MARKOL-41362 format. One record per residue: residue in three letters; x, y, z of N, C-alpha, C, O, CB in turn. Coordinates in steps of 0.2 Angstrom, whole numbers, plus 5000, padded with zeros to 4 digits. Glycine has a CB too. Layout:
BEGIN
alaXYZXYZXYZXYZXYZ ...
END
This chain:
BEGIN
unk492149654902491949704907491349734904491149734898492549754907 unk490949764909490349794908490449864906490649904911489849784914 unk490249894900490349964898489950004903490150064903490249974891 unk489449984906489050024910489350034917489150084921488350004911 unk489849994919490150004925490850044925491250014921490249934929 unk490850094927491550134927492050114932492650104930491350214928 unk491850104938492250084943492050024947491550004948492350144948 unk492549984948492549924953492849944960493449964960492749854950 unk492549944965492849954972492849894975492449854976492350014976 unk493449884978493649814981493849824989494249874990494149774978 unk493549794993493749795000493949725003493449685003493249825004 unk494549705004494649645007494649655015494849705017495449615005 unk494349605018494149615025494349555029494149495027493449635026 unk494649555035494749505039494649525046495049565049495449465038 unk494149505050494049525057494149595058494549625062494549485061 unk493649635055493649705055492949735057492749775054493949735049 unk492649695061491949715063491849785066491349815066491649665068 unk492449815069492449875072492349935066491949985068493049895076 unk492649925060492649975056492249965049492150015045493349995054 unk492149905048491849885041491249925039491149945033491749815040 unk490749935044490149965042490250035040489950065036489649965048 unk490650075044490850135042491150145035490950195032491350165047 unk491550095033491850095027491350085021491350125016492450045026 unk490950035022490450025017489950085016489750105011489949965019 unk489750115022489350175022489650235018489350265015489050195029 unk490350235019490650295016490650285008490650335004491350295018 unk490650215006490650204999490050224996489950254991490750124997 unk489450214999488850234997488750304997488350334993488250195001 unk489050335002488950415002489350444997489050504994489250435009 unk489950424994490350464990490350434983490850444979491050464992 unk489850394981489850364974489250384970489050354965489850294974 unk488850444972488250464969488350484961487950484957487950514973 unk489050504960489150534953489450484948489550494943489650584954 unk489450414950489750364946489350304945488950294950490450354948 unk489450264940489250194940489750144942490350144940489050174932 unk489550104947490050064951489750004953489149994953490350104956 unk490249954955490049894958490549894964491049914964490149834954 unk490249864970490649854976490749784978490249744979490349894982 unk491349764978491549694980491849684986492449714987491949654974 unk491649654991491949644998492149574998491649524998491449675003 unk492749565000492949495000493149475008493549505011493649474996 unk492749435011492749415017493349355018493149295016492149385021 unk493849375020494449325020494449285026494949285030495149365019 unk493949245027493949195033493849225040494149205045494549155033 unk493549285040493449315047493049275052492649235050492949385046 unk493349275058493049235063492649275068492349255073493549195067 unk492649345067492249385072491549395069491249355065492549455073 unk491249455070490549465067490549495060490049525058490149505072 unk491149505057491149535050490649515045490249545042491849535048 unk490649445044490149415039489449435041489049455036490249345039 unk489249435047488549455048488349525046487849535044488449445056 unk488849565047488749635046488749645038488349685035489349685048 unk489149605034489149605027488449585024488249615019489749565024 unk488249535027487549505025487049555025486549555022487349445029 unk487049615029486549665030486549705023486049735021486749715035 unk487149695019487149735013487149695007487349715001487749785013 unk486949635007487049585002486649604996486749574990486849515004 unk486149644997485749674991486049724987485849754982485049684993 unk486549754990486949814987487649804985487949834981486949874992 unk487949754988488649734987488749664985488349624986489149754993 unk489249644982489449574980489949554986490449584987489749564973 unk489749504989490149474995490449404993490049364991489649465001 unk491049404993491449344992491749314998492049355002492049344986 unk491549255000491849225007492349175005492149125001491249205011 unk492849175008493349125007493749105013493749145018493849145001 unk494149055013494549035019495049085019495249115014494848965019 unk495349095025495849145026496549135022496849085023496049155033 unk496649175017497249165012497649225012498149225008496949145006 unk497449275015497849335015497549395011497149375006498549325013 unk497849455012497549515008497649505000497149524997497849575011 unk498249484998498349484991497849434987497649454982499049454990 unk497749374990497349334987496549354987496249344983497349264990 unk496449394993495749414993495649474988495149474984495649455000 unk496149514987496049564981496049534975495649554970496749614982 unk496449484973496449444967495749414966495549414960497049394967 unk495449384971494849354970494349404967493849384963494549324977 unk494349464969493849514967494049544960493649554956493849574972 unk494749544959494949574952494749524947494549544941495749574952 unk494749464948494549414943493849414941493649394935494649344946 unk493349444945492649454942492549534941491949544940492249424948 unk493049574942492849644942492649664935492849644930493549684943 unk492049704934491749724928491949804926491849824921491049724929 unk492249834931492349904930492949924926493449884926492449944936 unk493049974922493649994918494150014923494749994922493450044913 unk493950044928494450064933494350034940493750014941494450144934 unk494850034944494749994950495050034956495550064955495049924950 unk494750034962495050064968494950004974494449974975494550124970 unk495550004977495549954983495549994989495950034990496149904983 unk495049984993494950015000495049965005494649915006494250055000 unk495449985010495549935016494949945020494549995020496149965020 unk494749895024494149885028494149935033493549955036494149815031 unk494649965035494650015041494850085038494950135042495149995046 unk494850095031494950165029494350185025494350175019495550155024 unk493950225028493350245024493550295019493950335019492850275029 unk493050295014493150345008493050415011492750425016492650335003 unk493350465007493450535010493050585005492750635008494150555011 unk493050574999492850624994492550594988492950544985493350674993 unk492050614985491750594979492150624973492150594967491050614978 unk492550674974492950704969493550654967493850664962493250764972 unk493750604971494250564969494050524963494450514958494350504975 unk493450504962493250474956493150514950493450494945492550434957 unk492850574951492850614945493450644942493550644936492350674947 unk493950664947494550684945495050624942495350634936494950714950 unk494950564945495350514942495050494935495450474931495350454947 unk494450494934494150474928494350514922494450494917493350464928 unk494350584924494550634919495250624917495350624911494450704922 unk495750604921496450594919496450534915496850534910496850594925 unk496150474918496250414914495950414908496150374903495950354919 unk495350444907494950444901495350484895495350464889494250474902 unk495750534897496050574893496750554891497050584886496050644895 unk497050504894497750484893497850414894497850394900498250524897 unk497850374888497850304889498550274892498650224894497750264882 unk499050324892499750304894499750304902500250274905500250344891 unk499250334905499250334912498850274915498350254913498850404915 unk499250234919498950174921498650184929498250134931499450124921 unk498850234932498550244939498650314941499050354939498950194944 unk498150334945498150404948498150394956497850354958497650444945 unk498450444959498450434967498450504970498750554967499150394969 unk498050514975497950584978498450584984498750544987497250594980 unk498450654987498650664994498150624998497650614996498850734995 unk498350615005497850585009497950605016498450635018497950515009 unk497450595020497450615028497550545032497350495030496850645029 unk497950555038497950505043497450515048497450575051498650505046 unk497050465049496550475055496650425060497050375059495850465052 unk496450435066496550395072495950345072495550335068496650425078 unk495950305077495450245078494750275078494350235077495650205084 unk494650335080493950365081493850415075493350445075493850405087 unk494250415070494150455064494350525064494250565059493450455063 unk494750545069495050615069495650615065496050575065495150635077 unk495650675061496250685057496850705061496850755065496150735052 unk497450665061497950685065498550705061499050735064498250615069 unk498550695054499150725050498850725043498450695041499750685051 unk499250765039499150765031499750735028500350755030498950835029 unk499650705022500250675019500150695012499750685008500150595019 unk500750735010500750765003501250725000501850715001501050835003 unk501050684995501450634991501850664986501550714983500950574988 unk502450644984502850674979502550654972502150604971503550644979 unk502650694967502450684960502850614958503350604960502650744955 unk502550584953502850524951503450524947503550574943502350484947 unk503950484949504550464944504750394946504650374952505050524946 unk505050364941505350304943505950304948506050254952505650264936 unk506250354948506850364952506650364959506950344964507250424951 unk505950394961505750394967505350324969505550294974505250444968 unk504950304965504550244966504950184966504850144971504050234960 unk505450174962505850114962506550134965506750094969506050094954 unk506950184962507550194965507650214972508150194975507850254961 unk507150244975507150264982506750224986506550244992507050344983 unk506450174983505950134987505450164991505250154997506350094993 unk505150214987504550254990503850234987503850234981504650334988 unk503450204991502850184988502350244987501950264992502450134993 unk502450274982502050344981501250324981500950364984502250374974 unk501050274977500250264977500050244984500450194987500050214972 unk499550274987499350254994498650244994498350224989499650294999 unk498250264999497550264999497250304994497550364992497250295006 unk496750284991496450324985496650314978496450344974496450394987 unk497150264978497450254971496950214966496750164968498150214971 unk496850244961496350214956496850194950497250234947495850264954 unk496650134947497050104942496650064937496050054938497650054945 unk496950054931496550024925496549944927497049914928496950034919 unk495949924927495849854929496149804924496449754926495049834929 unk496149824918496449774912497149764913497449714913496249804906 unk497549824915498249814916498349774923498849734923498549884917 unk497949784928498049754934498049674933498449634936497549774939 unk497549654929497449584927498049554923498249504924496849574923 unk498349604918498849584914499549564918499949524916498949634909 unk499549594924500249584928500049534933500549524937500449654931 unk499449504933499349454938499149474945499149434949499949414939 unk498849534945498649564951499249564957499749574955498049514954 unk499049554963499549554968499849484969499549434968499149574975 unk500449484971500849424972500749404979500949434984501649434971 unk500449344980500149324986500749294991500649274996499649264985 unk501349284988501949264992502149314997502549305002502449234988 unk501949374995502149435000501549455005500949465002502349494996 unk501649445011501149465016501149535017500649565018501349425022 unk501749575017501749645019501849695014501649755014502349655024 unk502149675008502249715003501949704996502149724991503049715002 unk501449664996501149644990500849704986500749714980500549594991 unk500649764990500349824987500949854983500849884977500049864992 unk501549864986502049904983502349864977502449894972502649914988 unk502349794978502549754972502149764966502349764960502649684974 unk501449764968500949774962501049844959501049844953500249774966 unk501149894963501349964959501949964955501949994950501350014965 unk502449924958503049924954502949884947503149914942503649884957 unk502549834947502349804941501949844936502049854930501949734942 unk501449884939501049924935501549984932501350004926500549954939 unk502050004935502450054933502750044926503050084923502950074938 unk502849974925503149954919502649954913502849934907503449884920 unk502049974914501549974908501350044907500850054903501049934910 unk501550094911501350164909501550214915501850194920500550164908 unk501250274915501450324920500850324925500350304924501450394916 unk501050354931500650364936500550444937501050484935500950334943 unk500050464939499950544940499650554947499150524949499450564934 unk499950604950499750624956499150674956499250724952500250654961 unk498650674960498150724961498350764967498250734972497450694961 unk498550824966498750864972498150884977498150944978499150924970 unk497750844979497150864983497150804988497250744987496550874979 unk496850824994496750774999496050734998495550764999496750805007 unk496150674995495550644993495450574996494950534994495550634985 unk495850555001495750485004496050495011496350545013496150434999 unk495950435014496250435021496450365023496250315020495650465026 unk496950365028497150305030497150305038497350355041497950295028 unk496950245041496850245048497450215052497650165050496150205050 unk497650255056498250225061497950205067497650235071498750285062 unk498050135068497850105075498250045076498550015071497050085074 unk498250015082498749965084498649895081499049855081498749955091 unk498049885078497849825075498049825067497949775064497149805075 unk498249885065498449885058499049845056499549845060498649965056 unk499049805051499649765049500249805048500849775050499449725042 unk500249865045500849905044501149925051501749955051500749955040 unk500849925056501049945063501249885067501749895070500549985066 unk500849835068500949785073501449735070501649695075500349755075 unk501649725064502049675062502749695059503049655056501649645056 unk502949755062503649775060504149725063504149715069503749845062 unk504549695059505049655061505449615056505449645050504749595066 unk505749555057506149525053505849505046506149515041506549465056 unk505249475047504949455041504749505036504849505030504249415043 unk504449565039504349625034504949645031504949665025503949675039 unk505549655035506149675033506349635027506649655022506649685038 unk506349565028506649525023506249525016506449525011506549455025 unk505549535017505149545011505349615007505349605001504449555013 unk505549665010505749725007506349715002506349734997505949775012 unk506749675005507349655001507149604995507349614989507949625005 unk506849554997506649504992506249534986506349514980506249444996 unk505749574988505349604982505749644977505649634971504749644985 unk506249684980506649724975507149684971507249694966506949784979 unk507449634975507849584971507549554965507749544960508249534976 unk506949524967506549494962506349534956506349524950505949454965 unk506049594958505849644953506449664948506349674942505549704956 unk506949684951507549704947507849654943508149664938508149734951 unk507749584945507949534941507449524935507649504929507949464945 unk506849534936506349524931506249574925506149554920505649514934 unk506349634927506249694923506949724921507349734925505749744926 unk507049744915507649784912507549854914507149894912507649774905 unk507949874919507949944922508649974920509149944919507749944929 unk508550044921509250084920509650054926509450044932509050154921 unk510350054924510850024929510850064935510850034941511550024926 unk510850134935510850174941510250164945510350164951510950244939 unk509650164942509050154946509050084949508850074955508450154941 unk509350034946509349964949509849964955509649944960509649914944 unk510349994955510850004960510550034966510550014972511550034958 unk510250094964509850134970509350094973509250104979509650204967 unk508950064969508350024971508549974976508249964982507949994966 unk509049934975509349884979509649914986509449884991509849834976 unk509949964985510249994991509750024995509750015002510750054989 unk509250054993508750084997508250025000507950035005508250134993 unk508249974996507849914999508149895005507849875010507749854994 unk508849885005509249865011509149915017509149895023509949845009 unk509149975015509150025020508450025023508450035029509250095017 unk507950025019507250025022507149955026506749955031506750025017 unk507449905024507449845028507749855035507549835040507649785024 unk508349885034508749895040508449935046508549925052509449925039 unk508049985043507650025048507249985053507150015059507250075044 unk506949935051506549895055506949865061506649825065506149835051 unk507549865061507949845067507849885073507949865079508749845066 unk507549945072507249985078506749945082506649955088507050055075 unk506349905078505849865082506049795084505649765087505249865077 unk506549765081506749695082507449685082507849705077506349655077 unk507749655087508449635087508649585081509149565080508649605093 unk508049545079508149495074508449525067508749495063507549455073 unk508249595066508449625060509149645060509349685065507949685058 unk509649625056510349645056510449715053510649725048510749595052 unk510249765057510249835055510949855052510949885047510049875061 unk511449845056512149865054512349835048512649865043512649855060 unk512249765047512449735041512149755035512449765030512349655042 unk511449765036511149785030511249855028511249875022510349775031 unk511349905033511549975032512249975028512250015023511550015038 unk512649935030513349935027513249905020513649935015513849895031 unk512849855019512749825012512449885007512649885001512349765012 unk511949925010511649975006512150025004512150044998511050005010 unk512650045008513150095006513650065001513850104997513450115013 unk513749995002514249964997513849964990514249974985514449894999 unk513249944990512949944983512850004980513050014974512149914984 unk512750064984512650124981513250164980513350214976512150164985 unk513750144984514450184984514350254985514650294982514750164978 unk513950274990513850344992513250354996512950304998513750384986 unk513050414998512550425003511850414999511750424993512550505005 unk511450385003510750365000510250425000510250455005510450305004 unk509950444994509550494994508950484999508650434999509250504987 unk508750535003508150535007508350505014507950505018507650495004 unk508950475015509150445021509250495026509450555025509750395021 unk509150485033509250535038509850515042509950455044508650535043 unk510250565043510950555046510850515053511250475055511250615048 unk510350535057510250505064510050435063510150395067509750545068 unk509650415058509450345056510050305054510150255057508850345051 unk510450335050511050295048511550285053511750235054511450335042 unk511650335058512050325064511750275068512150235071512050395067 unk511150275069510850225073510950155070511150105074510050235074 unk510850145064510950075061511750055061511849995062510750085054 unk512150105060512850085060513150065067513650035068513350145058 unk512750095072512950075079512550015082512550005088512850135084 unk512149995078511649935080512149875082512649865078511149915074 unk511949835087511349835091511449875097510949885101511249765093 unk512049905098512049945105511550005105511350025110512749975105 unk511450035099510950085099510250065100509850105103510950115092 unk510150005099509449975101509349975108508849995111509349905098 unk509849945112509849945119509850005122509450015127510449905122 unk510150055120510150125123509450155121509250185126510750165119 unk509250145115508550175114508050145118507550185120508450165106 unk508050085119507550045123507550075130507050075134507649975122 unk508250075132508350105139508050175141507750185146509050095141 unk508150215136507950285136507250295134506950345136508350325132 unk506950245131506250245129506050305125505650345126505750245135 unk506550305120506450365115505850345111505550295110507050365111 unk505550405108505050395103505350365096505850385095504750465101 unk504950325093505150295087505450345082505150405081504650255083 unk505950325078506250375073505750405069505850465067506850345070 unk505350365066504850385061504250345062504250285062505150385054 unk503650375062503050335062502950295056503050325050502450375064 unk502750235056502650195050502050205047501450205050502650115052 unk502050225040501550235036501450185031502050145030501550305033 unk500850165027500850115023501350125017501350175014500150105020 unk501650065015502250065010502350005008502849995003502850105013 
END
């Protein structure tokens, strides 16, 4: 690593010509106080993304590869990262504040046991208007692992060295490689929350976390937690809770697809945990226990979704 480079900023991008320039410009706007490098990985875009990236080739490192998915795109950049700390910015999520870097660096510099820091963040719409605020909980293993809560979100900064030591993101996961990455990092140190709004996430219909809710995403939620709890020695109670909550969060996606066995997975979650799941909502549990009839009734009545999907 280059001691003169404090941060590596990584943006994986696939067919995001609508937002990529805004994101790149936001990086230049909010990095005046740090030494950084910016790596953008063009993951086989077929629209005008590459042409837009070439406009900035004297300011950023552009890696072009065939389409292999976000996880491999992130890993391609991690392999050449020179910064001590790293931030991954989605192509449609522009930076929000320069304070993200100064506050994160202060925490990470002062405590080697901290492997990642994450802020509160804002939800913006397709035109950049703030539509809601997300106050993330303080870190604990019982939340991150036991309750299947992906605490780190937009604006999370982590130690590059530790990221490389755990192998980066697992490319076999299409929808949950970020959460699996945080789970692995949690076994190497603590996370710290910065209680300020320092990042933003864009909600729009082309977002992977919105348009791909269904059986494959649900199955990945279960698979990742089964594999993680098999690989790492965890407290028995946290392991039980983690598996139960994974089945619960997978079952929730039956709201969007009849392929997801909502009732079966809800019952399995209750059997694993042998009691009420922390953080579960009674109306959601009732919906799942009455599935698939609840699905048909809900579709008929055209109800609002039980809960808007956020990155996790």
